[in-house]
C-alpha positions in Angstrom: -75.5 82.5 -48.2 -73.2 81.2 -45.5 -72.1 83.8 -43.0 -68.7 84.3 -41.4 -69.7 83.5 -37.8 -72.3 80.8 -38.1 -71.7 77.1 -37.7 -71.1 75.2 -40.9 -72.1 71.6 -41.3 -71.1 69.0 -43.9 -74.6 69.2 -45.3 -74.2 72.9 -45.8 -71.1 72.4 -47.8 -72.6 69.6 -49.9 -75.6 71.8 -50.9 -73.3 74.7 -51.7 -71.1 72.5 -53.8 -74.0 71.2 -55.8 -75.1 74.7 -56.5 -71.7 76.1 -57.6 -70.5 74.2 -60.6 -70.1 77.4 -62.5 -67.8 78.7 -59.9 -65.6 75.6 -60.1 -65.5 75.8 -63.9 -64.5 79.5 -63.8 -61.6 78.7 -61.4 -60.4 75.7 -63.4 -60.0 77.8 -66.5 -57.6 80.3 -64.9 -54.3 80.1 -66.8 -52.5 81.1 -63.5 -53.5 77.8 -61.9 -50.4 75.9 -60.7 -49.3 72.7 -62.3 -47.2 70.9 -59.6 -48.5 72.5 -56.4 -51.6 71.7 -54.4 -54.3 74.4 -54.6 -57.8 75.0 -53.4 -60.4 73.8 -55.9 -62.2 77.1 -55.2 -61.7 79.8 -52.7 -58.9 80.1 -50.2 -56.1 77.7 -48.9 -53.7 78.4 -46.1 -51.9 76.3 -43.4 -51.1 72.6 -44.0 -52.6 70.6 -41.1 -52.5 67.1 -39.8 -49.7 66.0 -42.0 -48.9 62.3 -41.7 -48.3 59.0 -43.5 -50.6 56.3 -42.4 -50.4 52.7 -43.8 -48.5 53.9 -46.8 -50.7 56.9 -47.7 -49.7 60.5 -47.1 -52.6 62.6 -45.7 -52.4 66.4 -46.4 -55.1 68.3 -44.6 -55.2 72.1 -44.9 -57.0 75.3 -43.9 -59.7 75.8 -46.5 -62.4 78.3 -47.3 -64.2 76.9 -50.4 -66.8 79.6 -50.6 -64.7 82.7 -51.5 -61.0 83.6 -51.9 -60.4 85.8 -48.8 -60.4 83.1 -46.1 -63.3 84.1 -44.0 -64.5 80.7 -42.7 -62.1 77.9 -42.0 -62.7 74.2 -42.7 -60.1 71.4 -43.2 -59.6 70.3 -46.8 -57.9 67.0 -47.6 -55.6 65.6 -50.2 -54.0 62.1 -50.2 -51.1 60.6 -52.2 -48.9 57.6 -52.2 -46.0 59.1 -54.2 -46.3 62.9 -54.1 -47.1 62.8 -57.8 -50.5 61.3 -58.0 -53.1 62.8 -55.7 -56.7 62.4 -54.8 -58.7 65.5 -53.7 -61.2 64.4 -51.1 -64.1 66.3 -49.6 -63.5 68.6 -46.6 -63.3 66.6 -43.4 -63.5 69.0 -40.5 -66.2 71.6 -40.1 -66.8 74.4 -37.6 -70.1 72.8 -36.4 -69.8 72.6 -32.6 -70.0 75.0 -29.7 -66.2 74.6 -29.3 -65.2 75.7 -32.9 -68.3 77.6 -34.3 -66.2 80.3 -35.9 -63.4 78.3 -37.5 -61.7 74.9 -37.4 -58.2 76.4 -37.1 -54.8 74.7 -37.5 -53.5 71.6 -35.9 -51.5 68.4 -36.2 -51.7 64.6 -36.4 -50.0 62.0 -34.2 -50.0 58.4 -35.4 -49.9 55.5 -32.9 -51.4 52.0 -32.6 -53.1 52.0 -36.0 -54.9 55.2 -35.3 -54.4 58.9 -36.2 -55.0 61.3 -33.4 -55.7 64.9 -34.5 -55.4 68.1 -32.4 -56.6 71.5 -33.5 -57.8 74.9 -32.3 -61.5 75.7 -32.3 -62.0 79.4 -32.8 -64.8 81.3 -31.1 -65.6 85.0 -31.3 -68.1 86.6 -28.9 -70.5 89.4 -29.7 -72.4 89.9 -26.5 -70.6 93.1 -25.7 -69.2 95.9 -27.9 -66.0 96.6 -25.9 -64.0 93.5 -26.7 -60.5 94.0 -28.1 -60.4 90.4 -29.4 -56.8 90.1 -28.1 -57.3 89.9 -24.3 -61.0 89.6 -24.4 -63.8 88.4 -26.7 -62.3 85.2 -28.1 -62.1 81.6 -27.3 -59.3 79.3 -28.4 -60.2 75.7 -27.5 -57.8 72.8 -28.0 -59.8 69.9 -29.4 -59.1 66.3 -30.5 -60.6 63.6 -32.6 -59.2 60.4 -34.1 -59.5 58.2 -37.2 -58.7 54.6 -38.2 -58.3 55.4 -41.9 -57.9 59.2 -42.3 -61.4 59.6 -43.7 -63.9 58.6 -41.0 -63.6 60.4 -37.7 -64.6 60.1 -34.1 -66.6 62.7 -32.2 -64.7 65.9 -31.2 -63.5 66.1 -27.6 -62.6 69.3 -25.8 -59.1 69.0 -24.2 -58.2 72.4 -23.0 -60.8 75.2 -22.9 -59.7 78.9 -23.1 -60.1 79.4 -19.3 -57.6 76.7 -18.5 -54.6 78.3 -20.1 -52.3 80.3 -17.8 -54.0 83.3 -16.4 -51.6 85.8 -17.8 -52.2 84.7 -21.4 -54.2 86.6 -24.0 -57.0 84.9 -26.0 -54.5 84.1 -28.8 -53.4 80.5 -28.2 -53.6 78.1 -31.0 -52.0 75.5 -33.4 -51.2 72.4 -31.3 -48.4 70.2 -32.4 -48.0 66.8 -30.5 -45.2 64.3 -30.3 -44.0 61.6 -27.9 -40.6 60.9 -26.3 -39.6 58.6 -23.5 -43.1 57.4 -22.9 -44.6 60.9 -22.4 -46.7 62.9 -24.9 -45.9 66.6 -25.3 -47.8 69.5 -27.0 -46.7 72.9 -28.0 -49.2 75.8 -28.6 -48.5 79.1 -30.1 -49.2 81.9 -27.7 -49.3 85.6 -26.9 -49.4 86.8 -23.3 -51.4 89.8 -22.1 -48.3 92.0 -22.4 -47.9 91.2 -26.1 -45.0 88.9 -25.8 -44.8 85.9 -28.2 -44.0 82.4 -26.8 -45.0 78.7 -26.9 -46.8 76.9 -24.2 -45.7 73.3 -23.4 -48.1 70.7 -22.1 -47.6 67.0 -21.2 -49.8 64.0 -21.0 -49.7 60.2 -20.3 -52.7 59.3 -22.4 -53.3 62.0 -25.1 -56.5 63.0 -23.2 -55.5 64.6 -20.0 -53.0 67.4 -20.5 -51.2 69.5 -17.8 -49.4 72.7 -18.3 -45.6 72.3 -18.0 -43.8 75.4 -19.1 -43.5 78.4 -21.5 -40.8 78.8 -24.0 -39.6 82.1 -25.3 -36.5 84.2 -25.9 -34.7 86.3 -23.3 -35.4 89.4 -25.3 -38.9 89.9 -26.7 -39.2 88.4 -30.3 -42.6 89.4 -31.6 -46.0 89.5 -30.0 -47.3 86.0 -31.1 -45.6 82.7 -32.1 -47.9 80.9 -34.4 -47.8 77.4 -35.9 -45.1 75.8 -33.7 -43.3 72.6 -34.4 -40.8 70.7 -32.2 -38.6 67.8 -33.4 -35.3 66.2 -33.0 -33.0 65.4 -35.8 -29.4 64.2 -35.9 -29.0 65.0 -32.2 -30.4 68.5 -32.5 -33.6 69.8 -31.1 -35.3 72.2 -33.5 -38.1 74.6 -32.6 -39.9 76.0 -35.6 -42.6 78.7 -35.3 -44.0 81.9 -37.0 -43.3 84.9 -34.9 -45.5 87.9 -35.6 -44.5 91.5 -34.9 -40.8 91.2 -35.4 -39.1 94.4 -36.6 -37.1 94.4 -39.8 -33.3 94.2 -39.3 -31.6 95.2 -42.5 -32.3 92.5 -45.0 -33.7 90.1 -42.3 -37.3 89.9 -41.2 -38.6 92.0 -44.1 -41.9 90.2 -44.4 -44.9 91.3 -42.3 -44.6 88.0 -40.3 -41.7 85.6 -40.1 -41.0 81.9 -40.1 -38.0 80.8 -38.0 -36.2 77.8 -36.8 -34.3 77.9 -33.5 -32.0 75.3 -32.0 -33.1 74.6 -28.5 -31.5 72.5 -25.7 -34.5 71.5 -23.6 -34.2 69.4 -20.5 -37.7 67.8 -20.1 -36.8 66.7 -16.5 -35.9 70.2 -15.2 -37.6 72.4 -17.8 -34.4 74.3 -18.3 -33.6 75.3 -21.8 -31.3 77.4 -24.0 -32.3 78.8 -27.4 -29.5 79.4 -30.0 -29.0 79.8 -33.8 -32.2 81.5 -34.9 -32.6 81.1 -38.6 -35.2 82.4 -41.2 -36.7 79.3 -42.8 -37.3 81.2 -46.1 -36.1 84.4 -47.7 -39.0 84.8 -50.2 -42.3 86.6 -50.0 -44.7 83.7 -49.6 -43.8 81.1 -47.0 -45.6 80.6 -43.7 -47.1 78.0 -41.3 -44.9 75.0 -42.3 -45.5 71.7 -40.6 -43.2 68.7 -40.5 -43.8 64.9 -40.0 -41.8 61.7 -40.1 -42.7 59.4 -42.9 -42.4 55.6 -43.0 -38.9 56.0 -44.6 -37.8 58.0 -41.6 -37.6 61.3 -43.5 -38.5 64.5 -41.8 -40.8 66.1 -44.5 -41.9 69.8 -44.5 -44.8 71.3 -46.3 -45.6 75.0 -46.0 -48.2 77.5 -46.9 -47.2 79.4 -50.1 -48.7 82.6 -48.8 -48.6 84.8 -45.7 -51.2 86.6 -43.6 -51.6 90.4 -43.5 -49.3 91.2 -46.4 -49.6 94.4 -48.4 -49.0 92.6 -51.7 -51.7 90.6 -53.5 -52.6 87.6 -55.6 -54.5 88.6 -58.7 -56.0 85.1 -58.8 -58.6 86.4 -56.4 -60.3 88.0 -59.4 -61.0 84.4 -60.6 -62.2 83.2 -57.2 -59.2 81.4 -55.7 -56.0 82.2 -53.8 -52.8 80.5 -52.4 -51.2 77.0 -52.6 -48.9 74.7 -50.6 -45.2 74.5 -51.2 -43.5 71.4 -52.8 -42.6 68.9 -50.1 -39.1 69.3 -48.7 -36.8 66.9 -46.9 -35.1 68.4 -43.8 -31.6 67.4 -42.6 -28.7 68.8 -40.6 -25.5 69.4 -42.6 -22.4 70.9 -40.9 -24.7 72.1 -38.1 -27.1 73.9 -40.5 -30.8 73.1 -41.1 -31.2 72.1 -44.7 -34.3 72.0 -46.9 -34.2 70.0 -50.2 -36.9 69.0 -52.6 -38.0 65.4 -52.0 -36.6 62.8 -54.4 -40.1 61.9 -55.7 -40.3 65.2 -57.6 -37.7 64.0 -60.1 -40.5 61.9 -61.6 -42.0 65.1 -62.9 -39.1 65.8 -65.2 -39.7 65.5 -68.9 -37.4 63.8 -71.3 -36.1 66.9 -73.1 -33.6 68.1 -70.7 -31.0 70.7 -71.8 -27.5 70.9 -70.3 -25.5 74.1 -70.9 -22.0 75.2 -70.0 -21.6 78.9 -69.4 -18.5 81.1 -69.1 -17.8 84.7 -68.3 -19.4 87.4 -70.4 -21.4 84.8 -72.3 -25.2 85.0 -72.2 -27.3 81.9 -72.7 -31.0 82.2 -73.2 -33.7 79.5 -73.4 -37.4 79.9 -73.4 -39.0 77.9 -70.7 -42.2 78.3 -68.7 -42.6 75.5 -66.2 -39.3 74.0 -65.4 -36.6 72.8 -62.9 -33.1 74.2 -63.3 -30.0 72.9 -61.6 -27.1 75.3 -61.7 -23.6 74.4 -60.4 -21.1 77.2 -60.2 -17.4 76.5 -60.6 -16.8 80.2 -59.9 -19.2 83.1 -59.3 -18.1 86.6 -58.5 -21.3 88.2 -59.8 -24.1 87.1 -62.0 -27.6 87.8 -63.3 -30.2 85.1 -64.0 -33.5 86.0 -65.7 -35.9 83.2 -64.4 -38.8 84.4 -66.5 -39.5 87.6 -68.3 -38.8 90.5 -65.9 -38.0 88.2 -62.9 -34.3 88.2 -61.9 -31.8 86.7 -59.4 -28.7 88.9 -58.9 -25.5 88.0 -57.1 -23.1 90.7 -56.2 -21.0 91.7 -53.2 -21.9 88.3 -51.6 -25.6 89.1 -51.6 -28.2 87.1 -53.6 -31.3 89.2 -54.5 -34.6 88.0 -55.9 -36.2 90.9 -57.9 -39.7 90.5 -59.2 -39.8 93.9 -60.9 -43.3 94.7 -62.1 -44.4 91.0 -62.0 -44.8 90.6 -58.2 -48.3 92.1 -57.7 -46.7 94.3 -55.1 -43.8 92.1 -54.2 -40.4 93.8 -54.8 -37.0 92.4 -53.7 -35.7 90.0 -51.0 -32.1 89.2 -50.2 -29.7 87.0 -48.3 -26.0 87.2 -47.6 -23.8 84.4 -48.7 -20.1 83.7 -48.2 -20.1 82.0 -51.6 -22.7 81.1 -54.3 -22.1 77.4 -55.1 -25.4 76.1 -56.5 -29.0 76.9 -57.3 -32.0 74.6 -57.8 -35.0 76.5 -59.2 -38.6 75.1 -59.4 -40.6 77.5 -61.6 -44.4 76.8 -61.9 -46.9 78.9 -63.8 -47.2 81.5 -61.0 -44.7 80.5 -58.4 -41.0 80.0 -57.9 -39.0 78.1 -55.2 -35.2 78.6 -55.2 -32.9 76.3 -53.2 -29.5 78.0 -52.6 -26.3 76.1 -51.9 -28.0 72.7 -51.5 -30.9 74.0 -49.5 -29.0 76.2 -46.9 -31.3 79.0 -47.9 -34.6 79.1 -49.8 -36.7 81.8 -51.6 -40.4 81.0 -52.1 -42.7 83.4 -53.9 -45.7 83.8 -56.1 -44.8 85.4 -59.4 -47.1 86.8 -62.2 -45.1 86.8 -65.4 -46.4 84.3 -67.8 -43.8 84.7 -70.5 -41.0 82.1 -70.4 -37.3 83.2 -70.4 -34.2 81.7 -68.8 -30.8 83.3 -69.2 -27.6 83.7 -67.2 -24.7 86.2 -67.6 -22.0 87.7 -65.5 -18.5 87.0 -64.1 -19.3 83.3 -63.4 -19.0 79.9 -65.0 -20.4 76.5 -64.5 -23.2 74.2 -65.8 -26.9 74.5 -66.0 -29.3 71.7 -66.6 -32.9 72.5 -67.4 -35.8 70.0 -67.1 -39.3 70.6 -68.4 -41.7 69.6 -65.6 -45.0 67.7 -65.9 -48.1 68.5 -63.8 -49.4 66.6 -60.8 -52.0 64.0 -61.6 -55.0 64.9 -59.4 -58.1 62.8 -59.2 -61.3 64.6 -58.1 -62.6 68.1 -58.4 -64.1 69.9 -61.4 -62.3 67.9 -64.1 -63.9 64.6 -62.7 -67.4 65.9 -62.9 
């Protein structure tokens, strides 16, 4: 049996795969498997990694533990697609098989240039030569590593870029998740970091050749905002600089920051010549229970596309799918934009291809309840007026709007998840994507989003209250995925 802190080679995985057909068959028969989300074939999935489009093909790598559903040992899994509807599930591509990453191939990113994909990731090490390590300021290694590919499938040898002892001396051992980009002929990298005092921040590096990196600056807020900023992303869009990360250890403030860890976007005005910066307009990226570690990339159409992990670390609530040997998924792909100064998330256009032919369009008025039985669907709801309303998205799962507050209530079907809320000046529209065991709700054209796993399997869709408008419901087809158990 493979152990948590031993190197894993491709040959180990291949042997394990050959011996575990019954495991794959068991997972494939779970009725809670999602229809239009990417999942692990077996075991555990978390952060999307190395997202890119290369010569017309989208590559979606992800943190993957195929052997069991609790995420003990991290590889990189791999999906490809040309249209976000038809996918191929490839074998894992990155294994913790070197002295730089023996205890996990952790998260990272891709940078495409000159017909080559350059990958950057964190190699995790954990030391056991002493019994007094706290594994925060001592006992861990977090190496920044690179490799490259000409096709997204075959890879160069790993190269160590930044070992643990070359980070600033006041940092803890928690430094990870490199994201790389280029501007004005210079390459930049941000890394999530925690200093020895327990303050979260990002470390900024620069390079002229993607190989030799020098420390440039640290980025953080004036007042402490959590103890660790994971999974950073920096991009410019419509003249705005956006800094996205996942701060850990942020205290709850009313209905904000209610999850154990957060995912935020900040506007930043960073001068790369002087290293002076100002951070403004902090925003929660998602208001639901299950959204973390998103990563963005520019595709060949010039779209800034985001995919996130539909899960979260260290949560008290659970996923009952672990009983069947699997856990977690990725979100649907989302297009980012700036509208009236706000960061907007919208489902990508390609997802409309999933819509079935039997759409239903309904007009609703005050004090009139409309009920339809649906299970896997997309619903577009446009409000002409809404003072208050209640929508049942599925049996026992509700959206409430009252006193300018929108509430997602999972009742007894959240496997420990309860309610999440957001304040709105006005409720104008909702777009709901309901899969077998998940829901993603885009509010007011993507100004706010709720993402959550749900565990009610009885279809129901109704709306009532002091509101009127129009609702269109589309049955949704499943992704077509080549590979995996069904191909055996």
